[in-house]
C-alpha positions as CSV (number, residue, x, y, z in Angstrom):
1,M,-0.3,-0.3,0.0
2,S,1.5,3.1,-1.0
3,M,1.0,6.5,1.1
4,E,-0.9,7.9,-2.1
5,S,-3.6,5.2,-1.1
6,V,-3.3,5.6,2.7
7,A,-4.4,9.6,1.9
8,R,-7.1,8.9,-0.5
9,Q,-8.6,6.4,2.4
10,S,-8.4,8.9,5.2
11,P,-11.9,10.8,5.0
12,S,-11.7,14.6,4.9
13,L,-12.2,15.9,8.4
14,G,-14.2,19.0,7.2
15,S,-16.3,17.3,4.4
16,G,-20.2,17.3,4.6
17,P,-22.2,19.5,6.1
18,N,-21.7,21.4,8.7
19,G,-18.3,19.4,9.2
20,Q,-20.7,16.2,9.9
21,Q,-18.2,13.7,9.0
22,A,-15.6,15.2,11.4
23,R,-18.1,14.8,14.1
24,N,-18.9,10.9,13.2
25,W,-15.4,9.9,11.9
26,C,-14.2,9.4,15.4
27,G,-11.7,5.8,15.3
28,H,-8.8,7.4,14.7
29,F,-5.9,8.5,17.6
30,Q,-5.4,11.6,18.3
31,M,-2.1,12.4,20.3
32,P,-3.2,14.1,23.1
33,L,-1.5,18.2,23.4
34,H,0.0,17.4,26.9
35,Y,2.6,14.8,28.4
36,P,1.1,13.2,31.5
37,R,2.7,14.8,34.8
38,Y,2.3,12.4,36.9
39,T,4.9,11.4,39.6
40,K,5.5,7.4,40.8
41,A,3.7,8.0,43.9
42,D,0.9,9.6,41.8
43,Y,0.9,6.1,39.2
44,E,1.2,4.0,42.7
45,A,-2.2,5.4,44.1
46,M,-4.2,6.0,41.0
47,P,-7.1,3.4,40.7
48,E,-7.7,1.5,37.6
49,W,-10.5,2.9,36.1
50,K,-7.9,6.3,35.8
51,L,-4.9,4.6,34.6
52,D,-7.3,2.4,32.1
53,C,-8.4,6.3,31.3
54,L,-4.9,8.0,30.9
55,L,-3.6,4.8,28.2
56,K,-6.7,4.7,26.4
57,E,-6.2,8.7,25.9
58,Y,-2.7,7.8,24.4
59,G,-3.9,5.1,22.5
60,L,-2.5,2.2,24.6
61,L,-4.9,-0.4,25.2
62,I,-3.2,-2.6,27.9
63,T,-4.9,-5.8,29.2
64,G,-3.7,-7.5,32.5
65,D,-4.6,-6.7,36.0
66,V,-4.0,-2.8,37.8
67,E,-0.2,-3.8,39.1
68,Q,0.4,-4.5,35.3
69,K,-1.6,-1.5,34.2
70,R,0.7,0.7,36.9
71,R,4.0,-0.9,35.4
72,F,3.2,-0.2,31.9
73,A,2.2,3.3,32.8
74,M,5.0,4.2,34.9
75,G,7.8,2.5,32.0
76,A,5.9,4.8,29.5
77,F,5.1,7.8,30.9
78,L,8.3,8.3,33.7
79,W,11.7,9.1,32.7
80,A,14.8,9.0,34.8
81,R,16.0,12.0,35.7
């Protein structure tokens, strides 16, 4: 598949009456504007539902128990200083 064919398959966000297609097309990933600024202690205390929301926001659908999700989030978002 060439880049040209990928570009043609992507819907135009501004097309349709009143941008209707843009509102209906939600099956894509859009990088959030801000990087999460949680500390290690924040992740360790974060409830599972909040971890799920955070990971989903960044397109990271992780299965497993809450501890696995915490470890993944800390590995993905915490940087060694």
